[in-house]
N, CA, C and O of each residue as an XYZ file, in Angstrom:
492
protein
N     124.416     43.257     46.783
C     123.914     41.971     47.215
C     122.926     42.178     48.354
O     123.139     43.022     49.224
N     121.841     41.401     48.345
C     120.816     41.515     49.379
C     121.226     40.752     50.631
O     121.931     39.745     50.568
N     120.774     41.248     51.745
C     121.053     40.578     53.024
C     120.258     39.279     53.089
O     119.180     39.179     52.505
N     120.779     38.304     53.785
C     120.108     37.003     53.889
C     118.741     37.110     54.561
O     117.900     36.232     54.371
N     118.501     38.157     55.338
C     117.213     38.336     56.001
C     116.100     38.638     54.999
O     114.922     38.532     55.340
N     116.461     39.018     53.753
C     115.475     39.330     52.733
C     114.893     38.086     52.071
O     113.887     38.177     51.369
N     115.498     36.950     52.280
C     115.058     35.717     51.646
C     114.186     34.919     52.597
O     114.376     34.971     53.812
N     113.213     34.167     52.041
C     112.364     33.354     52.917
C     113.172     32.241     53.583
O     114.192     31.791     53.061
N     112.691     31.812     54.748
C     113.336     30.690     55.435
C     112.944     29.410     54.725
O     111.774     29.027     54.728
N     113.903     28.751     54.123
C     113.632     27.508     53.422
C     114.081     26.332     54.273
O     115.014     26.431     55.071
N     113.395     25.227     54.080
C     113.725     24.019     54.824
C     115.029     23.426     54.305
O     115.238     23.326     53.096
N     115.886     23.042     55.211
C     117.107     22.326     54.868
C     116.908     20.874     55.272
O     116.620     20.604     56.438
N     117.053     19.916     54.333
C     116.872     18.502     54.691
C     117.706     18.130     55.910
O     118.856     18.545     56.052
N     117.097     17.344     56.778
C     117.749     16.938     58.021
C     118.342     15.546     57.854
O     117.670     14.642     57.357
N     119.582     15.369     58.261
C     120.288     14.101     58.090
C     119.643     12.945     58.846
O     119.794     11.791     58.446
N     118.929     13.232     59.928
C     118.321     12.173     60.729
C     116.918     11.784     60.274
O     116.294     10.909     60.873
N     116.420     12.420     59.231
C     115.103     12.092     58.691
C     115.274     11.352     57.370
O     116.256     11.555     56.656
N     114.320     10.501     57.058
C     114.385      9.744     55.808
C     114.203     10.680     54.616
O     113.710     11.799     54.754
N     114.612     10.198     53.445
C     114.413     10.976     52.224
C     112.933     11.245     51.988
O     112.568     12.321     51.513
N     112.075     10.277     52.316
C     110.632     10.447     52.132
C     110.100     11.572     53.016
O     109.310     12.399     52.561
N     110.528     11.605     54.273
C     110.062     12.647     55.189
C     110.609     14.001     54.754
O     109.861     14.976     54.687
N     111.907     14.072     54.459
C     112.477     15.330     53.967
C     111.757     15.785     52.706
O     111.497     16.975     52.532
N     111.429     14.827     51.814
C     110.716     15.157     50.587
C     109.333     15.727     50.853
O     108.925     16.690     50.203
N     108.605     15.142     51.804
C     107.281     15.662     52.168
C     107.373     17.087     52.684
O     106.544     17.929     52.339
N     108.365     17.360     53.500
C     108.519     18.705     54.062
C     108.835     19.708     52.955
O     108.262     20.797     52.923
N     109.735     19.350     52.056
C     110.070     20.234     50.934
C     108.846     20.440     50.049
O     108.560     21.565     49.639
N     108.119     19.359     49.750
C     106.912     19.479     48.930
C     105.893     20.421     49.568
O     105.220     21.172     48.863
N     105.776     20.385     50.895
C     104.809     21.263     51.570
C     105.184     22.729     51.382
O     104.305     23.585     51.283
N     106.463     23.021     51.333
C     106.906     24.400     51.109
C     106.632     24.821     49.660
O     106.267     25.968     49.401
N     106.811     23.885     48.720
C     106.566     24.186     47.311
C     105.071     24.380     47.055
O     104.673     25.324     46.373
N     104.244     23.483     47.606
C     102.789     23.567     47.414
C     102.227     24.854     48.007
O     101.265     25.418     47.487
N     102.826     25.305     49.081
C     102.397     26.551     49.703
C     101.460     26.333     50.864
O     100.844     25.277     51.006
N     101.368     27.332     51.671
C     100.518     27.284     52.846
C     100.782     28.490     53.711
O     101.344     29.488     53.260
N     100.372     28.388     54.953
C     100.477     29.501     55.885
C     101.154     29.025     57.162
O     100.735     28.040     57.769
N     102.193     29.728     57.560
C     102.820     29.507     58.856
C     102.083     30.398     59.856
O     101.962     31.603     59.634
N     101.601     29.834     60.928
C     100.885     30.642     61.924
C     101.763     31.746     62.477
O     101.255     32.796     62.871
N     103.066     31.532     62.515
C     103.983     32.559     63.031
C     103.919     33.845     62.203
O     104.284     34.915     62.688
N     103.456     33.740     60.956
C     103.392     34.898     60.065
C     102.059     35.626     60.111
O     101.888     36.642     59.436
N     101.107     35.123     60.900
C      99.777     35.721     60.962
C      99.634     36.657     62.154
O     100.193     36.416     63.224
N      98.892     37.707     61.954
C      98.539     38.614     63.044
C      97.199     38.167     63.609
O      96.347     37.671     62.872
N      97.007     38.341     64.919
C      95.679     38.061     65.465
C      94.631     38.877     64.704
O      94.849     40.044     64.378
N      93.503     38.245     64.432
C      92.445     38.894     63.663
C      92.437     38.508     62.192
O      91.499     38.841     61.468
N      93.474     37.808     61.743
C      93.516     37.350     60.353
C      92.436     36.294     60.130
O      92.262     35.390     60.948
N      91.721     36.413     59.029
C      90.697     35.438     58.661
C      91.241     34.596     57.512
O      91.687     35.129     56.496
N      91.199     33.280     57.682
C      91.628     32.349     56.644
C      90.428     31.594     56.109
O      89.556     31.176     56.871
N      90.387     31.421     54.810
C      89.402     30.558     54.174
C      90.150     29.324     53.699
O      91.114     29.433     52.941
N      89.716     28.163     54.136
C      90.387     26.911     53.805
C      89.394     26.012     53.090
O      88.340     25.675     53.629
N      89.741     25.634     51.884
C      88.920     24.704     51.112
C      89.599     23.345     51.158
O      90.727     23.190     50.688
N      88.904     22.354     51.730
C      89.415     20.988     51.730
C      88.650     20.204     50.673
O      87.753     20.741     50.023
N      88.996     18.959     50.505
C      88.296     18.129     49.531
C      86.809     18.053     49.848
O      85.988     17.996     48.933
N      86.444     18.051     51.145
C      85.045     17.850     51.538
C      84.322     19.064     52.102
O      83.092     19.085     52.113
N      85.040     20.067     52.566
C      84.415     21.190     53.267
C      85.128     22.509     52.981
O      86.246     22.547     52.468
N      84.429     23.591     53.337
C      85.022     24.929     53.329
C      84.998     25.432     54.769
O      83.934     25.519     55.381
N      86.165     25.760     55.306
C      86.291     26.229     56.678
C      86.655     27.711     56.691
O      87.321     28.212     55.785
N      86.206     28.397     57.734
C      86.632     29.763     57.992
C      87.297     29.764     59.354
O      86.760     29.238     60.329
N      88.473     30.364     59.404
C      89.246     30.436     60.648
C      89.510     31.901     60.966
O      90.002     32.648     60.120
N      89.185     32.305     62.180
C      89.567     33.615     62.689
C      90.717     33.367     63.646
O      90.511     32.879     64.757
N      91.933     33.703     63.219
C      93.126     33.441     64.026
C      93.190     34.440     65.174
O      93.051     35.645     64.968
N      93.404     33.925     66.391
C      93.430     34.771     67.576
C      94.823     34.920     68.178
O      95.004     35.635     69.164
N      95.804     34.250     67.588
C      97.163     34.306     68.114
C      97.445     33.113     69.012
O      96.528     32.492     69.548
N      98.722     32.802     69.168
C      99.176     31.704     70.028
C      98.473     30.376     69.731
O      98.081     29.653     70.647
N      98.318     30.066     68.437
C      97.719     28.816     67.966
C      96.232     28.686     68.276
O      95.655     27.620     68.061
N      95.607     29.729     68.770
C      94.171     29.718     69.092
C      93.396     30.334     67.932
O      93.862     31.264     67.274
N      92.198     29.792     67.698
C      91.376     30.297     66.606
C      89.916     29.964     66.850
O      89.580     29.123     67.684
N      89.059     30.639     66.107
C      87.649     30.271     66.012
C      87.493     29.659     64.629
O      87.869     30.276     63.633
N      86.941     28.450     64.556
C      86.796     27.756     63.283
C      85.348     27.345     63.082
O      84.666     26.959     64.031
N      84.885     27.429     61.849
C      83.551     26.952     61.491
C      83.619     26.332     60.106
O      84.537     26.601     59.331
N      82.612     25.480     59.804
C      82.543     24.908     58.478
C      82.214     23.433     58.420
O      81.906     22.914     57.347
N      82.273     22.748     59.542
C      81.902     21.331     59.553
C      80.541     21.202     60.230
O      80.345     21.751     61.314
N      79.588     20.483     59.611
C      78.235     20.425     60.168
C      78.123     19.727     61.518
O      77.147     19.951     62.234
N      79.085     18.890     61.888
C      79.033     18.185     63.171
C      80.001     18.807     64.178
O      79.600     19.137     65.294
N      81.252     18.968     63.803
C      82.289     19.402     64.749
C      82.303     20.903     65.009
O      82.585     21.337     66.126
N      81.996     21.704     63.975
C      82.041     23.160     64.171
C      81.090     23.867     63.207
O      81.534     24.596     62.319
N      79.774     23.654     63.380
C      78.812     24.324     62.500
C      78.772     25.836     62.725
O      78.473     26.599     61.806
N      79.071     26.257     63.938
C      79.212     27.672     64.276
C      80.623     27.858     64.814
O      81.259     26.882     65.214
N      81.128     29.094     64.832
C      82.513     29.298     65.289
C      82.774     28.647     66.649
O      82.045     28.865     67.617
N      83.822     27.854     66.686
C      84.207     27.084     67.866
C      85.648     27.418     68.219
O      86.506     27.435     67.336
N      85.932     27.683     69.481
C      87.306     27.969     69.923
C      88.128     26.685     69.881
O      87.751     25.675     70.475
N      89.250     26.735     69.175
C      90.110     25.566     69.023
C      91.575     25.967     69.152
O      91.930     27.146     69.134
N      92.406     24.942     69.282
C      93.849     25.091     69.156
C      94.233     24.447     67.835
O      93.869     23.301     67.574
N      94.961     25.170     67.008
C      95.433     24.621     65.743
C      96.779     23.968     66.003
O      97.730     24.629     66.420
N      96.852     22.671     65.756
C      98.109     21.944     65.956
C      99.028     22.105     64.757
O     100.232     22.302     64.922
N      98.476     22.023     63.554
C      99.266     22.113     62.336
C      98.648     21.260     61.258
O      97.429     21.091     61.214
N      99.491     20.714     60.376
C      99.018     19.889     59.272
C      99.786     18.580     59.213
O     100.950     18.504     59.605
N      99.108     17.547     58.712
C      99.730     16.234     58.557
C      99.618     15.808     57.099
O      98.912     16.423     56.300
N     100.329     14.748     56.782
C     100.223     14.137     55.456
C      99.273     12.941     55.515
O      99.251     12.130     54.589
N      98.504     12.821     56.568
C      97.577     11.716     56.720
C      98.069     10.664     57.697
O      97.349      9.710     57.991
N      99.266     10.820     58.196
C      99.820      9.891     59.178
C     100.017     10.592     60.504
O      99.321     11.558     60.816
N     100.963     10.106     61.277
C     101.175     10.658     62.611
C     102.161     11.825     62.638
O     102.286     12.488     63.667
N     102.859     12.092     61.544
C     103.830     13.189     61.520
C     103.109     14.509     61.291
O     102.332     14.651     60.347
N     103.377     15.468     62.163
C     102.703     16.762     62.146
C     103.702     17.863     61.827
O     104.780     17.921     62.417
N     103.343     18.735     60.893
C     104.121     19.959     60.665
C     103.428     21.024     61.510
O     102.386     21.560     61.134
N     104.029     21.315     62.654
C     103.403     22.187     63.650
C     103.225     23.604     63.138
O     104.058     24.139     62.406
N     102.087     24.204     63.558
C     101.806     25.611     63.313
C     101.828     25.977     61.833
O     102.186     27.096     61.467
N     101.437     25.012     60.976
C     101.454     25.218     59.530
C     100.162     24.680     58.945
O      99.687     23.620     59.354
N      99.587     25.404     57.987
C      98.397     24.970     57.265
C      98.806     24.902     55.805
O      98.997     25.934     55.162
N      98.944     23.673     55.270
C      99.524     23.520     53.944
C      98.631     22.832     52.937
O      97.893     21.905     53.271
N      98.704     23.292     51.703
C      97.979     22.655     50.602
C      98.440     21.213     50.447
O      99.626     20.906     50.574
N      97.482     20.337     50.172
C      97.796     18.926     50.002
C      97.924     18.177     51.315
O      98.074     16.956     51.323
N      97.867     18.897     52.418
C      97.989     18.310     53.750
C      96.614     18.330     54.420
O      95.648     18.835     53.847
N      96.529     17.785     55.623
C      95.280     17.748     56.395
C      95.445     18.593     57.649
O      96.378     18.392     58.426
N      94.541     19.530     57.841
C      94.570     20.391     59.027
C      94.205     19.576     60.258
O      93.258     18.790     60.230
N      94.957     19.764     61.341
C      94.637     19.126     62.617
C      94.401     20.214     63.653
O      95.224     21.110     63.840
N      93.245     20.113     64.327
C      92.907     21.061     65.385
C      92.118     20.323     66.453
O      91.658     19.202     66.233
N      91.963     20.954     67.611
C      91.190     20.337     68.697
C      90.572     21.425     69.562
O      91.095     22.534     69.674
N      89.460     21.081     70.162
C      88.888     21.947     71.203
C      88.917     21.167     72.505
O      89.239     19.978     72.515
N      88.590     21.815     73.574
C      88.778     21.223     74.902
C      87.945     19.965     75.133
O      88.269     19.179     76.023
N      86.889     19.755     74.362
C      86.008     18.610     74.597
C      86.246     17.451     73.630
O      85.425     16.536     73.568
N      87.337     17.462     72.879
C      87.479     16.404     71.880
C      88.924     15.973     71.679
O      89.868     16.635     72.110
N      89.052     14.849     71.015
C      90.345     14.410     70.498
C      90.651     15.288     69.284
O      89.765     15.991     68.799
N      91.879     15.260     68.790
C      92.176     16.051     67.588
C      91.255     15.696     66.419
O      90.888     14.537     66.222
N      90.898     16.714     65.661
C      90.088     16.577     64.462
C      91.013     16.796     63.277
O      91.784     17.756     63.252
N      90.935     15.903     62.294
C      91.778     15.997     61.109
C      90.871     16.114     59.890
O      89.959     15.306     59.712
N      91.119     17.116     59.052
C      90.282     17.359     57.887
C      90.703     16.477     56.706
O      91.710     15.772     56.767
N      89.920     16.533     55.650
C      90.339     15.948     54.374
C      91.446     16.852     53.802
O      91.665     17.945     54.323
N      92.138     16.422     52.752
C      93.258     17.216     52.218
C      92.845     18.644     51.845
O      91.763     18.879     51.306
N      93.723     19.567     52.142
C      93.507     20.989     51.874
C      93.796     21.268     50.401
O      94.867     20.935     49.892
N      92.832     21.881     49.728
C      92.996     22.250     48.330
C      93.503     23.670     48.178
O      94.278     23.970     47.270
N      93.053     24.559     49.087
C      93.458     25.958     48.991
C      93.362     26.631     50.354
O      92.495     26.313     51.168
N      94.272     27.564     50.578
C      94.289     28.389     51.793
C      94.392     29.835     51.332
O      95.265     30.184     50.538
N      93.495     30.670     51.837
C      93.499     32.062     51.409
C      93.203     32.969     52.594
O      92.282     32.711     53.369
N      93.993     34.039     52.730
C      93.732     35.034     53.773
C      92.767     36.057     53.193
O      92.915     36.504     52.056
N      91.770     36.418     54.006
C      90.805     37.455     53.598
C      91.282     38.790     54.053
O      90.617     39.798     53.812
């Protein structure tokens, strides 16, 4: 028998959250994505959203250089990655998930939220 450490950490529904919220969290794990905790500094991510293609150079501790938006980050911009949302106020911290919207911010702005993520790929 394999040790429990060999299996991925799966979400366990929380009794204090609604079925809809628990369902969204489970769906995010099924759809797939990237937990920032699993990335090494220097990892490059390519993120395709409905409207744009972003490139992220992960620097560790939720910090990254991001480019791909003609107004907010046409050239690599230092940002903090907050995580992903389902389009509302609930944030899955330190996670970039398919079907979700990436939320990040730099020191001169309010949080920026992308269109839904279609694909996330490490280079």
